C-alpha positions, 0 to 999 in steps of 0.5 A: 474515485481518485487513485490512492498512493500508499508509501511504506517504509523501506524496500520490503523483503520479497516475501512481504512484497508477495504478501502485499500483492496477494492481500492487495490485489487491487493495488500495484506494488512497486519498490522505489528504494528506499520505499515501497509504493502501493497504488490503485483505487481504494473505494471508501474510508473503511477500505482504506482503514482495512488496508492500513490495518493489514499493512500494520499487521504485516509489520510495514510502516506507512509513511504517507497516503496520497489521493491522486486526482483521476 
């Protein structure tokens, strides 16, 4: 399974970054101004949909999703 990179809009506030780290323990969260990048393994399309839905619920705008070959 390839690694997944999810780039979101803006440098998220500290409390949102904590929420991301708590809710997405399987993803590393890194601020790369002017965006924030989550990387890790997303096992299947359902998990990706759930992850994107959670980001939306947190008010985080997703800019791109990229699969990085292993």
